[in-house]
N, C-alpha and C positions, 0 to 999 in steps of 0.2 A: 635482573632488570636492568638493560642499558638507559643511561641517562644520555639523553638526545640532547646537545648541546645547543644545536641551532634552533631547535624548536624552543628550547627554554628561552636563549637571547632573544627570539623573535616573538615569544608569548604566544605560540602557536596552540591553542587551546583545542585544536583537534588530536594533539597527541594526548591519548587518554589519560596516561599516568602523570602527566607536566604538573598537575596539581597537587601531587603528593612528593614532589622533588625538594620543597624545601622541609616537609615535615622530615624525611630520611637524614636531610644536611644536618638539622639543627641539631643533631645530639652529637655531631662532629665527622670528620673525615678521617678514615685511615688512609695514611700514605705509604705505598711501597718504597724498596728504596731506592728506585731508581728516581721517581719522582721528587722523595728527600734529596737527592743527588742534585736535580736540574735545580731545585728551588734554592738550595745553598750555594752550591758551587756556582749556576746561572748568576746569583746575586753579586758574588765577585767578579764572574766575567763581564759581567754588566758595567763593572766599575773600573775592570784591566782589559779591555776589550783587544789587547796585545797578547791573553792568554787563551783564546777562543778554541787553543788544543785541548785544554780542560775539559771541555764539554764532550769529549770522546771517552767512553767507557767500552770495557770489554765486547760489550754485545749489543752498543748502540751510538750511534752520533747524534747529539743533542744539537740544535742549533741556537741561538742567543733569540730569533724569535720564537721558539718553543717557550723558553722562559717568559717573555714578555706576553704570548699570548696567556700561558700559566697566571700569570700574576693577573691579567686584564679578567681572567674569568673568575678566579677565586676574591676579587675584589668584591664580588656580587654578593658575596655570602657574609655573615656575621654568626661565626661557627668556631669553634676548636679544632685544632689538628691535632693526629695521634699516630703515634707509633706502637712498634712493640718491641719488645728487647732482640728478639732476631732481626728485624727492620733495621733496629741503630747498629747491630753488628756488621749487617750487610754493607750497609751505608758506609762504617769506617772502613772495610775491606777496599770498597771502590775508592776509596780516598788515597789508601794508602798504594793501590794500584796504577792510579791516574796523578795525582800530584807526587812528583818528585821534589820540586824546590822545598825547604824547610820552611822559610820564610810564608810563603803561598799558604803549606799549609796551615800554619801557625794562624794566618788571617782568615781561612777558613774557618778553623775550629771556633774562632771569635765570632764570626758570624752566624754560626750553628748556634752559639753560646747566646747571641742576642736576641734568635729566636726561640730559644728552650723554652723561654715563659710561655709561647704560644703553640709551639710544638710539644704536647706532653706524651710520657710514657706509659702505657699499660702494659701493666703486668697480668699475665693470666695463668693460674696455677696449672701445674704439669697435668695434673690429673686430667683436665680437660683433652689434651692431646692424646691421652693413653685410652680415654674413652671412644676417639673417633676414630671409626673403622677405616675411613680413607686413610688417615694418617697410618694407621697400624698397617696398612695393606701396601704402604708405600705409594699410594696415587695422589698424595696431596704432598709436598716438601713441608719443611719447617715452617719456610716462610710464608706460604700460600696458607698453611694451618693457621698460622698465629695471626693471619689478617681475619680468616672466615669465623675461627671460634671467637676471637676478641669482638668481632661486629657482634656474633652470635649471642654472647655472653655478656656483654658489656653496652648492649644498645648503642653501638655506633654502625648505622646502617648504609653507610657510604664507604666506597673505596675509590682512591686515586689511583690509578695505576698506565702503566705504558708495555704491559705485556700482555700479549693477547689470551695466554695461558691462563694468567690469573683472572683477566677480563671474564673468561669463559667458565672457569670452575666458579668464582666467586658469584657470578650472575646466577649460575644454576643452582646455588646456594639460599636464594631470595636477597640477595645483597645488592643493593644500587651502585653499581659501576660506574663510574667516570672515566674513561679513556682519553688518554693524551691526544690520540690521534683524532678523536672526536671534536677535542677542544682545537686542536692545530686546523681541522679543516672548517670549523665555523668561524675563524678568525683570518682564514686565507684572505689575498687581497686586501686587507687591512678595511673589510666591509665592517667591522664590529669596532674596531679600534677609536 
Protein backbone atom coordinates (compact mmCIF):
# COMPACT_ATOMS: atom_id res chain seq x y z
CA UNK A 1 0.00 0.00 0.00
CA UNK A 2 1.32 3.43 -0.91
CA UNK A 3 1.16 6.16 1.73
CA UNK A 4 -0.79 9.06 0.22
CA UNK A 5 1.18 11.94 1.74
CA UNK A 6 -0.97 14.76 0.42
CA UNK A 7 -4.17 13.08 1.65
CA UNK A 8 -2.59 12.52 5.04
CA UNK A 9 -1.43 16.13 5.37
CA UNK A 10 -4.86 17.47 4.39
CA UNK A 11 -6.70 14.78 6.38
CA UNK A 12 -8.60 13.73 3.26
CA UNK A 13 -10.84 11.03 4.70
CA UNK A 14 -12.05 10.06 1.22
CA UNK A 15 -8.79 8.07 0.98
CA UNK A 16 -9.86 4.68 2.28
CA UNK A 17 -6.59 3.68 3.99
CA UNK A 18 -5.80 7.00 5.67
CA UNK A 19 -7.29 5.88 8.98
CA UNK A 20 -4.76 3.01 9.11
CA UNK A 21 -1.62 5.09 8.44
CA UNK A 22 -0.93 5.95 12.07
CA UNK A 23 -1.41 2.31 13.06
CA UNK A 24 1.18 1.21 10.49
CA UNK A 25 3.64 3.94 11.41
CA UNK A 26 3.24 3.50 15.18
CA UNK A 27 5.28 0.28 15.12
CA UNK A 28 8.22 2.11 13.56
CA UNK A 29 9.43 3.20 10.15
CA UNK A 30 12.12 1.25 8.33
CA UNK A 31 14.52 3.51 6.42
CA UNK A 32 16.32 2.51 3.25
CA UNK A 33 19.97 3.49 2.77
CA UNK A 34 19.29 6.52 0.59
CA UNK A 35 16.80 7.96 3.07
CA UNK A 36 19.25 7.33 5.92
CA UNK A 37 21.90 9.15 3.86
CA UNK A 38 19.54 12.06 3.20
CA UNK A 39 18.65 12.38 6.89
CA UNK A 40 22.21 12.31 8.20
CA UNK A 41 24.14 14.04 5.42
CA UNK A 42 21.23 16.44 4.90
CA UNK A 43 21.61 17.62 8.47
CA UNK A 44 25.33 18.18 7.89
CA UNK A 45 24.68 20.08 4.65
CA UNK A 46 21.93 22.11 6.31
CA UNK A 47 24.61 23.32 8.76
CA UNK A 48 27.29 23.73 6.04
CA UNK A 49 25.49 24.98 2.94
CA UNK A 50 28.75 25.28 1.04
CA UNK A 51 28.77 21.42 0.97
CA UNK A 52 25.66 20.94 -1.19
CA UNK A 53 27.62 18.60 -3.47
CA UNK A 54 27.50 15.98 -0.69
CA UNK A 55 23.82 15.48 -1.46
CA UNK A 56 24.78 13.86 -4.77
CA UNK A 57 25.25 10.13 -4.55
CA UNK A 58 25.90 7.58 -7.24
CA UNK A 59 22.31 7.05 -8.38
CA UNK A 60 20.59 10.29 -7.40
CA UNK A 61 20.89 13.93 -6.53
CA UNK A 62 19.10 15.16 -3.47
CA UNK A 63 18.31 18.81 -2.87
CA UNK A 64 18.34 20.54 0.49
CA UNK A 65 14.57 20.97 0.08
CA UNK A 66 14.29 17.16 0.05
CA UNK A 67 15.88 17.09 3.49
CA UNK A 68 13.67 19.92 4.74
CA UNK A 69 10.48 18.29 3.43
CA UNK A 70 11.45 14.92 4.89
CA UNK A 71 12.15 16.42 8.32
CA UNK A 72 8.89 18.40 8.24
CA UNK A 73 6.94 15.27 7.30
CA UNK A 74 8.57 13.08 9.96
CA UNK A 75 7.84 15.65 12.69
CA UNK A 76 4.20 14.64 12.35
CA UNK A 77 4.85 11.20 13.80
CA UNK A 78 5.79 9.98 17.23
CA UNK A 79 7.54 6.76 16.30
CA UNK A 80 10.90 5.04 16.12
CA UNK A 81 13.09 4.60 13.06
CA UNK A 82 14.82 1.38 12.17
CA UNK A 83 17.52 0.19 9.82
CA UNK A 84 18.87 -3.27 9.10
CA UNK A 85 22.54 -4.32 8.99
CA UNK A 86 22.52 -4.34 5.14
CA UNK A 87 21.08 -0.80 5.18
CA UNK A 88 23.77 0.37 7.59
CA UNK A 89 26.45 -1.24 5.42
CA UNK A 90 25.17 0.42 2.25
CA UNK A 91 24.89 3.76 4.06
CA UNK A 92 28.57 3.57 5.08
CA UNK A 93 29.54 2.68 1.50
CA UNK A 94 27.61 5.72 0.26
CA UNK A 95 29.52 7.89 2.72
CA UNK A 96 32.85 6.46 1.59
CA UNK A 97 31.96 7.11 -2.06
CA UNK A 98 30.65 10.65 -1.53
CA UNK A 99 32.54 12.25 1.36
CA UNK A 100 36.23 12.72 0.63
CA UNK A 101 37.08 15.24 3.33
CA UNK A 102 38.16 13.41 6.49
CA UNK A 103 36.93 16.08 8.91
CA UNK A 104 33.54 16.26 7.21
CA UNK A 105 33.28 12.48 7.29
CA UNK A 106 34.03 12.45 11.02
CA UNK A 107 31.43 15.15 11.65
CA UNK A 108 28.82 13.20 9.66
CA UNK A 109 29.60 10.07 11.68
CA UNK A 110 29.09 12.13 14.86
CA UNK A 111 25.70 13.26 13.56
CA UNK A 112 24.75 9.65 12.91
CA UNK A 113 25.94 8.67 16.37
CA UNK A 114 23.79 11.43 17.91
CA UNK A 115 20.77 9.99 16.12
CA UNK A 116 21.58 6.37 16.86
CA UNK A 117 19.25 6.34 19.87
CA UNK A 118 16.36 7.24 17.57
CA UNK A 119 17.53 5.11 14.65
CA UNK A 120 17.70 1.56 15.94
CA UNK A 121 19.19 -1.40 14.13
CA UNK A 122 17.10 -4.54 13.75
CA UNK A 123 18.84 -7.84 13.21
CA UNK A 124 17.13 -10.66 11.41
CA UNK A 125 18.35 -14.23 11.51
CA UNK A 126 19.74 -15.46 8.19
CA UNK A 127 17.22 -18.33 8.15
CA UNK A 128 14.52 -15.86 7.11
CA UNK A 129 16.49 -14.95 4.00
CA UNK A 130 17.10 -18.56 3.05
CA UNK A 131 13.42 -19.39 3.51
CA UNK A 132 12.31 -16.56 1.21
CA UNK A 133 11.79 -17.75 -2.39
CA UNK A 134 12.29 -14.28 -3.91
CA UNK A 135 15.67 -13.99 -2.22
CA UNK A 136 16.74 -17.51 -3.22
CA UNK A 137 15.74 -16.83 -6.84
CA UNK A 138 17.57 -13.46 -6.89
CA UNK A 139 14.38 -11.47 -7.43
CA UNK A 140 15.05 -9.50 -4.25
CA UNK A 141 18.50 -8.24 -3.37
CA UNK A 142 19.81 -8.31 0.19
CA UNK A 143 18.76 -4.75 0.94
CA UNK A 144 15.15 -5.12 -0.24
CA UNK A 145 14.96 -8.53 1.42
CA UNK A 146 16.12 -7.04 4.70
CA UNK A 147 13.41 -4.35 4.56
CA UNK A 148 10.57 -6.69 3.65
CA UNK A 149 11.55 -9.56 5.93
CA UNK A 150 12.18 -7.24 8.88
CA UNK A 151 8.82 -5.61 8.26
CA UNK A 152 7.07 -8.97 8.16
CA UNK A 153 8.89 -10.57 11.09
CA UNK A 154 9.24 -7.65 13.48
CA UNK A 155 5.99 -5.77 12.88
CA UNK A 156 7.49 -2.64 11.36
CA UNK A 157 4.88 -2.06 8.75
CA UNK A 158 6.03 1.21 7.18
CA UNK A 159 9.03 1.56 4.88
CA UNK A 160 10.46 4.93 3.81
CA UNK A 161 12.26 4.81 0.48
CA UNK A 162 13.18 6.84 -2.57
CA UNK A 163 13.64 3.88 -4.90
CA UNK A 164 10.70 2.95 -7.11
CA UNK A 165 11.81 -0.68 -7.32
CA UNK A 166 11.82 -0.92 -3.50
CA UNK A 167 8.51 0.91 -3.46
CA UNK A 168 6.89 -1.61 -5.82
CA UNK A 169 8.37 -4.71 -4.13
CA UNK A 170 7.47 -3.61 -0.61
CA UNK A 171 3.98 -2.46 -1.55
CA UNK A 172 3.25 -5.79 -3.25
CA UNK A 173 4.22 -7.54 0.02
CA UNK A 174 1.65 -5.67 2.09
CA UNK A 175 3.94 -3.05 3.60
CA UNK A 176 2.92 0.59 3.83
CA UNK A 177 5.43 2.41 1.64
CA UNK A 178 6.22 6.08 2.08
CA UNK A 179 8.04 7.31 -1.02
CA UNK A 180 10.22 10.43 -0.92
CA UNK A 181 8.79 11.62 -4.25
CA UNK A 182 5.32 11.71 -2.69
CA UNK A 183 6.66 13.70 0.26
CA UNK A 184 8.48 16.05 -2.12
CA UNK A 185 5.40 16.68 -4.25
CA UNK A 186 3.17 17.21 -1.19
CA UNK A 187 5.50 19.93 0.06
CA UNK A 188 6.02 21.62 -3.33
CA UNK A 189 5.55 25.38 -3.41
CA UNK A 190 5.86 25.54 0.39
CA UNK A 191 2.14 24.77 0.66
CA UNK A 192 2.51 22.70 3.85
CA UNK A 193 5.57 24.39 5.39
